[in-house]
DRENDO-1510 file (C-alpha; in Angstrom, 1 decimal, always signed):
<recs>
REC; n; res; u; v; w
REC; 1; MET; -2.8; -8.0; -21.1 .
REC; 2; SER; +0.4; -8.3; -19.1 .
REC; 3; GLN; +0.0; -10.0; -15.7 .
REC; 4; THR; +3.1; -8.8; -13.9 .
REC; 5; ILE; +3.5; -5.4; -12.3 .
REC; 6; ALA; +6.8; -4.7; -14.1 .
REC; 7; GLU; +5.2; -5.5; -17.5 .
REC; 8; LEU; +2.2; -3.3; -16.8 .
REC; 9; GLN; +4.3; -0.5; -15.6 .
REC; 10; ALA; +6.4; -0.6; -18.8 .
REC; 11; GLU; +3.3; -0.6; -20.9 .
REC; 12; ILE; +1.8; +2.3; -18.9 .
REC; 13; THR; +5.1; +4.3; -19.3 .
REC; 14; ALA; +5.1; +3.7; -23.0 .
REC; 15; LEU; +1.4; +4.8; -23.3 .
REC; 16; GLN; +2.1; +7.9; -21.2 .
REC; 17; ALA; +5.0; +8.8; -23.6 .
REC; 18; GLU; +2.7; +8.4; -26.7 .
REC; 19; ILE; +0.0; +10.8; -25.4 .
REC; 20; PRO; +1.8; +14.2; -25.3 .
REC; 21; PRO; +3.0; +14.1; -28.9 .
REC; 22; LEU; -0.6; +13.3; -30.0 .
REC; 23; GLN; -1.9; +16.2; -27.9 .
REC; 24; GLY; +0.8; +18.4; -29.4 .
REC; 25; GLU; -0.3; +17.5; -32.9 .
REC; 26; ARG; -3.9; +18.1; -32.1 .
REC; 27; ASP; -3.2; +21.5; -30.5 .
REC; 28; GLU; -1.1; +22.5; -33.5 .
REC; 29; LEU; -4.0; +21.6; -35.9 .
REC; 30; HIS; -6.4; +23.6; -33.7 .
REC; 31; LYS; -4.0; +26.5; -33.9 .
REC; 32; GLN; -3.8; +26.2; -37.7 .
REC; 33; ARG; -7.5; +26.1; -38.0 .
REC; 34; SER; -8.1; +29.1; -35.9 .
REC; 35; SER; -5.4; +31.1; -37.7 .
REC; 36; PHE; -6.4; +30.0; -41.2 .
REC; 37; ARG; -6.6; +33.0; -43.5 .
REC; 38; VAL; -7.5; +33.7; -47.2 .
REC; 39; ALA; -6.2; +36.8; -48.9 .
REC; 40; VAL; -8.8; +38.7; -51.0 .
REC; 41; ALA; -7.6; +41.1; -53.7 .
REC; 42; PHE; -10.3; +43.6; -54.6 .
REC; 43; PRO; -10.6; +44.6; -58.3 .
REC; 44; LYS; -9.1; +47.9; -59.4 .
REC; 45; ASP; -12.3; +48.9; -61.1 .
REC; 46; ASN; -16.0; +48.0; -61.0 .
REC; 47; SER; -16.1; +46.8; -64.6 .
REC; 48; PRO; -18.2; +43.7; -65.2 .
REC; 49; GLU; -15.2; +41.7; -66.3 .
REC; 50; ALA; -13.2; +42.7; -63.2 .
REC; 51; LEU; -16.1; +41.9; -60.9 .
REC; 52; ALA; -16.7; +38.5; -62.6 .
REC; 53; GLU; -13.0; +37.7; -62.2 .
REC; 54; PHE; -13.1; +38.9; -58.5 .
REC; 55; HIS; -16.1; +36.6; -57.8 .
REC; 56; GLN; -14.6; +33.7; -59.5 .
REC; 57; ARG; -11.3; +34.0; -57.6 .
REC; 58; ASN; -13.2; +34.4; -54.3 .
REC; 59; ALA; -15.4; +31.4; -55.0 .
REC; 60; SER; -12.3; +29.3; -55.8 .
REC; 61; ALA; -10.5; +30.6; -52.7 .
REC; 62; ALA; -13.6; +29.9; -50.5 .
REC; 63; ALA; -13.8; +26.3; -52.0 .
REC; 64; SER; -10.1; +25.8; -51.3 .
REC; 65; TRP; -10.5; +27.2; -47.8 .
REC; 66; LEU; -13.4; +24.9; -47.1 .
REC; 67; GLU; -11.5; +21.9; -48.4 .
REC; 68; GLN; -8.5; +22.8; -46.2 .
REC; 69; LEU; -10.7; +23.2; -43.1 .
REC; 70; LYS; -12.3; +19.8; -43.8 .
REC; 71; LYS; -8.9; +18.2; -44.0 .
REC; 72; ILE; -7.8; +19.9; -40.7 .
REC; 73; ASP; -11.1; +18.9; -39.0 .
REC; 74; LYS; -10.7; +15.3; -40.2 .
REC; 75; ALA; -7.1; +15.2; -38.9 .
REC; 76; ILE; -8.2; +16.7; -35.6 .
REC; 77; GLN; -11.0; +14.1; -35.3 .
REC; 78; ALA; -8.6; +11.2; -36.0 .
REC; 79; LEU; -6.2; +12.5; -33.4 .
REC; 80; GLU; -9.0; +12.9; -30.8 .
REC; 81; THR; -10.1; +9.3; -31.5 .
REC; 82; GLN; -6.5; +8.1; -31.1 .
REC; 83; LEU; -6.1; +10.1; -27.8 .
REC; 84; GLN; -9.4; +8.8; -26.4 .
REC; 85; GLN; -8.4; +5.2; -27.2 .
REC; 86; LYS; -5.0; +5.6; -25.7 .
REC; 87; GLN; -6.3; +7.4; -22.6 .
REC; 88; ALA; -9.0; +4.7; -22.1 .
REC; 89; LEU; -6.4; +2.0; -22.5 .
REC; 90; LEU; -4.1; +3.8; -20.1 .
REC; 91; GLY; -6.9; +4.1; -17.6 .
REC; 92; HIS; -7.7; +0.4; -17.9 .
REC; 93; LYS; -4.0; -0.6; -17.5 .
REC; 94; GLN; -3.6; +1.8; -14.6 .
REC; 95; ALA; -6.6; +0.3; -12.8 .
REC; 96; HIS; -5.3; -3.2; -13.4 .
REC; 97; LEU; -1.9; -2.2; -12.1 .
REC; 98; ASP; -3.4; -0.6; -9.0 .
REC; 99; LYS; -5.4; -3.8; -8.4 .
REC; 100; LEU; -2.3; -6.0; -8.8 .
REC; 101; ARG; -0.3; -3.7; -6.4 .
REC; 102; SER; -3.2; -3.8; -3.9 .
REC; 103; GLN; -3.3; -7.6; -4.0 .
REC; 104; GLN; +0.5; -7.7; -3.6 .
REC; 105; GLU; +0.4; -5.4; -0.7 .
REC; 106; TRP; -2.3; -7.5; +1.0 .
REC; 107; LEU; -0.4; -10.7; +0.4 .
REC; 108; GLU; +2.7; -9.1; +1.9 .
REC; 109; LEU; +0.7; -7.8; +4.8 .
REC; 110; GLU; -0.8; -11.3; +5.3 .
REC; 111; ARG; +2.7; -12.8; +5.2 .
REC; 112; ARG; +4.0; -10.3; +7.8 .
REC; 113; VAL; +1.0; -11.0; +10.0 .
REC; 114; GLN; +1.5; -14.8; +9.8 .
REC; 115; VAL; +5.2; -14.5; +10.5 .
REC; 116; GLY; +4.6; -12.1; +13.3 .
REC; 117; GLY; +2.0; -14.3; +14.8 .
REC; 118; LYS; +4.3; -17.3; +14.7 .
REC; 119; ARG; +7.1; -15.2; +16.4 .
REC; 120; LEU; +4.6; -14.1; +19.1 .
REC; 121; GLN; +3.6; -17.7; +19.8 .
REC; 122; SER; +7.2; -18.8; +19.9 .
REC; 123; GLN; +8.1; -16.0; +22.3 .
REC; 124; ALA; +5.0; -16.7; +24.5 .
REC; 125; GLN; +6.1; -20.3; +24.7 .
REC; 126; LYS; +9.6; -19.2; +25.8 .
REC; 127; ILE; +8.2; -16.9; +28.4 .
REC; 128; ASN; +5.9; -19.6; +29.8 .
REC; 129; GLN; +8.7; -22.2; +29.8 .
REC; 130; LEU; +10.9; -19.7; +31.7 .
REC; 131; ALA; +8.0; -18.9; +34.1 .
REC; 132; ALA; +7.6; -22.7; +34.8 .
REC; 133; GLN; +11.3; -23.0; +35.4 .
REC; 134; LEU; +11.2; -20.0; +37.7 .
REC; 135; GLU; +8.3; -21.4; +39.6 .
REC; 136; ALA; +10.2; -24.7; +40.0 .
REC; 137; GLU; +13.2; -22.8; +41.2 .
REC; 138; ILE; +11.1; -20.9; +43.7 .
REC; 139; GLN; +9.5; -24.1; +45.0 .
REC; 140; THR; +13.1; -25.5; +45.3 .
REC; 141; PHE; +14.1; -22.4; +47.2 .
REC; 142; ARG; +11.0; -22.9; +49.5 .
REC; 143; GLY; +11.9; -26.5; +50.0 .
REC; 144; ILE; +15.4; -25.7; +51.0 .
REC; 145; TYR; +14.0; -23.1; +53.4 .
REC; 146; GLU; +11.5; -25.6; +54.9 .
REC; 147; GLU; +14.4; -28.0; +55.4 .
REC; 148; VAL; +16.9; -25.5; +56.8 .
REC; 149; ASN; +14.6; -23.4; +59.0 .
REC; 150; PRO; +14.2; -25.9; +61.8 .
REC; 151; SER; +18.0; -26.0; +62.2 .
REC; 152; TYR; +18.0; -22.2; +62.6 .
REC; 153; CYS; +15.3; -22.4; +65.2 .
REC; 154; GLN; +17.4; -24.9; +67.2 .
REC; 155; TRP; +20.6; -22.9; +66.8 .
REC; 156; LEU; +18.9; -19.6; +67.8 .
REC; 157; GLN; +16.8; -21.5; +70.4 .
REC; 158; LYS; +13.7; -19.6; +69.4 .
REC; 159; PRO; +11.3; -19.5; +66.4 .
REC; 160; ALA; +12.8; -17.8; +63.4 .
REC; 161; THR; +11.6; -16.9; +59.9 .
REC; 162; ILE; +14.6; -16.3; +57.7 .
REC; 163; VAL; +12.6; -16.0; +54.4 .
REC; 164; GLU; +9.5; -14.0; +53.8 .
REC; 165; PHE; +7.4; -15.4; +50.9 .
REC; 166; SER; +5.4; -12.3; +49.8 .
REC; 167; ALA; +5.5; -12.9; +46.0 .
REC; 168; THR; +2.1; -14.3; +44.8 .
REC; 169; ALA; +2.5; -14.6; +41.0 .
REC; 170; ILE; +4.9; -15.1; +38.1 .
REC; 171; PRO; +4.4; -13.4; +34.7 .
REC; 172; HIS; +2.7; -15.7; +32.2 .
REC; 173; VAL; +1.4; -15.3; +28.7 .
REC; 174; PHE; -2.2; -16.3; +28.2 .
REC; 175; PHE; -4.0; -16.6; +24.8 .
REC; 176; GLN; -7.4; -14.9; +25.3 .
REC; 177; GLY; -9.8; -15.1; +22.3 .
REC; 178; ASN; -7.8; -13.6; +19.5 .
REC; 179; LYS; -5.1; -11.9; +21.4 .
REC; 180; PHE; -2.2; -12.6; +23.8 .
REC; 181; GLU; -2.3; -11.3; +27.3 .
REC; 182; LEU; +0.8; -11.0; +29.5 .
REC; 183; GLY; -0.6; -11.6; +33.0 .
REC; 184; ASN; +0.2; -13.2; +36.3 .
REC; 185; GLN; +0.0; -16.9; +37.2 .
REC; 186; GLU; -0.4; -17.5; +40.9 .
REC; 187; ILE; +2.4; -19.4; +42.7 .
REC; 188; ASP; +1.0; -22.5; +44.3 .
REC; 189; TRP; +2.2; -22.1; +47.9 .
REC; 190; ASN; +0.0; -25.0; +49.0 .
REC; 191; GLN; +2.3; -27.8; +47.8 .
REC; 192; GLU; +3.2; -30.1; +50.6 .
REC; 193; LEU; +6.8; -30.0; +51.6 .
REC; 194; GLU; +8.8; -32.0; +54.1 .
REC; 195; GLY; +10.2; -30.1; +57.1 .
REC; 196; GLY; +8.5; -26.8; +58.0 .
REC; 197; ASN; +8.6; -23.9; +60.4 .
REC; 198; CYS; +9.7; -24.2; +64.0 .
</recs>
């Protein structure tokens, strides 16, 4: 049996094309059988010779009729056997084709899932790298503030807060069990910095 989808599809198409002509032949033979007729000519008189000839002709016609019916029945049976074999083969090949297609679909789905998973992991890494860079930039911003704020206090001659640090988290991708979770990672505001408030 062919192992590729294309070969199986070609075989199935060929089998499907063979079945209708066989069904047509079988139907034609059934039609012939059901419409089979024998002409009977009755004798002109009831003389013993005419009746004997009549019975002999009828017996011969009946024998011929039975022989014809047997031939038709035999041809119908042969066609039925061929049809059953071809339909069984067609069913078997169709089941095999369906199985191959199903396997191919699962392999394609598995490939797409694996590719998608790798893309998700790559994107999660990018997000987390950017989040780490953003946190570093925020900490740098805070460091500059801690360095500059005392100068503002001296200049204004009173305590001043020129930056409010109300943000508490940065988006971060976590891997939880068998899924990704886009959540928040707390900003570490407790890092020791030089300088400070007034």
